[in-house]
matplotlib code that plots the C-alpha trace (Angstrom):
import matplotlib.pyplot as plt

x = [0.0, 1.4, 1.9, 0.2, 3.5, 6.2, 9.6, 8.3, 5.5, 1.8, 0.0, -3.0, -4.6, -4.9, -5.9, -8.7, -9.8, -10.0, -11.8, -14.3, -15.1, -15.6, -18.0, -20.0, -20.1, -21.4, -23.8, -25.3, -25.9, -27.4, -29.7, -31.1, -31.9, -33.6, -35.4, -37.2, -39.2, -39.4, -42.9, -43.9, -45.5, -44.5, -45.7, -48.1, -46.6, -42.9, -40.6, -39.2, -37.3, -39.5, -38.7, -37.9, -35.3, -33.5, -33.8, -31.9, -29.3, -28.8, -28.5, -26.0, -23.8, -23.8, -23.0, -20.3, -18.5, -18.6, -17.4, -14.6, -12.7, -13.0, -9.5, -7.8, -9.6, -8.6, -5.0, -4.8, -6.8, -5.5, -2.0, -2.7, -1.1, -3.7, -2.0, -2.5, -3.6, -6.4, -7.5, -7.5, -9.7, -12.0, -12.4, -13.0, -15.7, -17.5, -17.3, -18.8, -21.4, -22.6, -21.9, -22.2, -24.7, -27.1, -26.5, -25.9, -28.4, -26.0, -28.0, -30.8, -28.7, -25.9, -27.0, -25.7, -24.0, -25.1, -23.8, -20.4, -20.1, -21.0, -18.5, -15.8, -16.8, -16.9, -13.4, -12.1, -13.6, -12.2, -8.8, -9.1, -10.1, -7.3, -4.8, -5.9, -5.8, -2.5, -1.0, -1.9, -0.9, 2.6, 3.1, 5.9, 4.4, 1.4, 2.0, -1.0, -0.4, -3.5, -3.5, -3.9, -7.2, -8.6, -7.3, -9.0, -12.2, -12.3, -11.7, -14.6, -17.0, -15.8, -16.7, -20.0, -21.0, -20.2, -22.4, -25.3, -25.0, -25.3, -28.5, -29.9, -29.1, -30.9, -34.0, -34.1, -33.7, -36.5, -38.8, -38.2, -37.5, -39.6, -36.5, -35.9, -32.4, -33.5, -34.9, -38.3, -39.9, -39.1, -38.2, -41.8, -43.2, -44.2, -43.9, -42.5, -43.8, -42.8, -39.7, -39.1, -38.9, -36.2, -34.1, -32.0, -31.1, -30.3, -28.4, -26.2, -25.4, -24.6, -22.3, -20.6, -20.0, -18.6, -16.2, -15.0, -14.6, -12.5, -10.1, -9.8, -9.0, -6.3, -5.0, -5.0, -2.9, -0.6, -0.1, 0.7, 3.1, 5.0, 8.5, 8.6, 10.6, 13.9]
y = [0.0, 3.4, 5.9, 9.3, 10.8, 11.2, 12.6, 14.2, 16.0, 15.3, 14.0, 16.4, 15.0, 11.6, 13.0, 15.1, 12.3, 9.8, 12.3, 13.1, 9.4, 8.8, 11.8, 10.8, 7.0, 7.6, 10.3, 7.6, 5.4, 8.3, 9.4, 5.9, 5.6, 9.0, 8.4, 5.4, 7.4, 10.7, 12.1, 12.2, 15.6, 19.0, 19.7, 22.7, 23.8, 24.0, 22.9, 19.5, 17.3, 15.1, 11.9, 13.7, 15.8, 12.6, 11.2, 14.2, 13.9, 10.2, 10.9, 13.7, 11.6, 8.6, 10.9, 12.6, 9.3, 8.5, 11.8, 12.1, 9.5, 11.4, 13.1, 9.7, 8.2, 11.2, 10.9, 7.2, 7.1, 10.3, 10.3, 13.9, 15.0, 17.1, 19.3, 18.0, 21.4, 21.4, 18.0, 19.1, 22.1, 19.7, 17.5, 20.6, 21.7, 18.4, 18.5, 22.0, 21.3, 17.8, 17.3, 20.9, 22.1, 19.1, 17.0, 19.9, 22.2, 25.1, 26.0, 27.3, 28.2, 30.3, 33.2, 32.9, 29.5, 28.2, 31.3, 31.0, 27.4, 28.2, 31.0, 28.6, 25.8, 28.1, 29.4, 25.9, 24.5, 27.4, 26.8, 23.1, 23.6, 26.1, 23.7, 20.7, 22.5, 24.2, 20.8, 19.3, 22.5, 22.3, 18.6, 18.2, 15.1, 17.2, 19.5, 21.7, 25.0, 26.8, 30.5, 31.8, 33.3, 30.0, 28.2, 30.8, 30.6, 26.8, 27.0, 29.5, 27.3, 24.2, 25.7, 27.1, 23.8, 22.0, 24.4, 23.9, 20.1, 20.5, 22.6, 19.9, 17.3, 19.4, 19.8, 16.0, 15.1, 17.5, 16.2, 12.5, 12.2, 15.1, 16.9, 20.6, 21.1, 24.1, 25.7, 26.4, 25.5, 27.8, 26.4, 27.0, 25.0, 27.9, 26.9, 29.6, 30.3, 32.3, 34.5, 33.7, 30.0, 30.6, 32.8, 30.0, 28.4, 31.6, 33.1, 30.0, 30.1, 33.8, 33.3, 30.4, 32.6, 35.5, 33.4, 31.3, 34.3, 36.0, 33.0, 32.5, 36.2, 36.0, 32.8, 34.5, 37.4, 35.1, 32.9, 35.8, 37.4, 34.3, 33.7, 31.4, 28.2, 28.2]
z = [0.0, -1.0, 1.7, 1.5, 2.5, -0.2, 0.5, 3.7, 1.9, 2.2, -0.9, -0.7, -3.8, -2.2, 1.2, -0.1, -2.4, 0.5, 2.7, 0.0, -0.6, 3.1, 3.5, 0.5, 1.4, 4.9, 3.6, 1.4, 4.3, 6.4, 3.5, 2.9, 6.6, 6.7, 3.4, 4.8, 7.4, 5.5, 4.6, 1.0, 1.1, 2.6, 6.1, 6.4, 9.7, 8.9, 6.1, 6.7, 4.3, 2.3, 0.4, -2.8, -1.0, 0.2, -3.3, -4.6, -1.9, -2.7, -6.4, -5.9, -3.5, -5.9, -8.8, -6.7, -6.1, -9.8, -11.1, -8.5, -10.5, -13.8, -13.5, -12.9, -16.0, -18.1, -17.0, -17.7, -21.0, -22.6, -20.9, -19.7, -16.5, -14.7, -12.1, -8.5, -7.3, -9.8, -8.7, -5.1, -6.0, -7.9, -4.8, -2.6, -5.1, -4.9, -1.1, -1.0, -3.7, -2.6, 1.1, 2.3, -0.3, -0.4, 2.7, 5.1, 3.3, 2.7, -0.5, 1.8, 4.9, 3.2, 0.9, -2.6, -1.9, -5.3, -7.2, -5.3, -6.4, -10.0, -10.1, -8.8, -11.2, -14.2, -13.4, -12.8, -16.0, -18.0, -16.5, -17.2, -20.9, -21.4, -19.8, -21.9, -25.2, -24.4, -23.4, -26.8, -28.6, -27.1, -27.9, -30.5, -32.0, -33.2, -36.1, -35.4, -33.7, -32.5, -31.9, -28.3, -29.2, -30.4, -27.3, -25.1, -27.2, -26.9, -23.1, -22.7, -24.8, -23.0, -19.6, -20.8, -22.4, -19.2, -17.3, -19.8, -19.5, -15.7, -16.1, -18.4, -15.8, -13.1, -15.4, -16.1, -12.4, -11.4, -14.2, -13.6, -9.9, -8.6, -7.0, -6.7, -8.2, -10.2, -7.0, -8.5, -5.2, -2.2, 1.3, 2.5, -0.5, -2.7, -6.4, -8.6, -12.1, -15.2, -15.1, -11.4, -12.1, -14.7, -12.5, -10.9, -14.2, -16.1, -13.2, -12.9, -16.7, -16.5, -13.5, -15.3, -18.4, -16.4, -14.3, -17.2, -19.4, -16.7, -16.5, -20.2, -20.8, -18.1, -19.8, -23.2, -22.1, -20.2, -23.4, -25.7, -23.3, -22.1, -23.5, -26.6, -26.4, -28.3]

ax = plt.figure().add_subplot(projection="3d")
ax.plot(x, y, z, "-o")
ax.set_aspect("equal")
plt.show()
């Protein structure tokens, strides 16, 4: 068994990955227990978690365990070395979005928690898209040389597309499982309609666009100003 210490330094990628897996695994057990006795309809006196809320939590935790291994799969299948710091940030994001957001109910307890996470994820996806394209662009075996503007444009589109896919996932989950990922139902049970019902989805996409655009613009100017290899 490999040690999580290497040359006297902590392997933070492995530590955060193990902690995230533990939190999500035990959250699944907790959610299944709570879901058995949860009511199926919202109480009239006070908002309590109903069965659909626990279904959403369970879905998110299972999905979280699956997607936390995506960086490792990408590295092994595409032979791309994703920076350890970026993977640590990815694990922290999953912890904040799934465990704190869904299980610990931070989406309702902390103002703008959802927008903060979307800003973080948009910036992270923009940086990831920029890093991947730049990595392939710098490979000597490939004859293609993409311009810095095209690399930045791809990174922005990559991040925005990922955000759109996430919103599609939220819509499908709400439609098929009766969840409230798009926050069209308030904590007191009020169902939003019209423009108000679209606010969460559109705000998420706008924040994704702004944060990813900021990162890709910074990456663009860094690329055109960095010294060229001899």
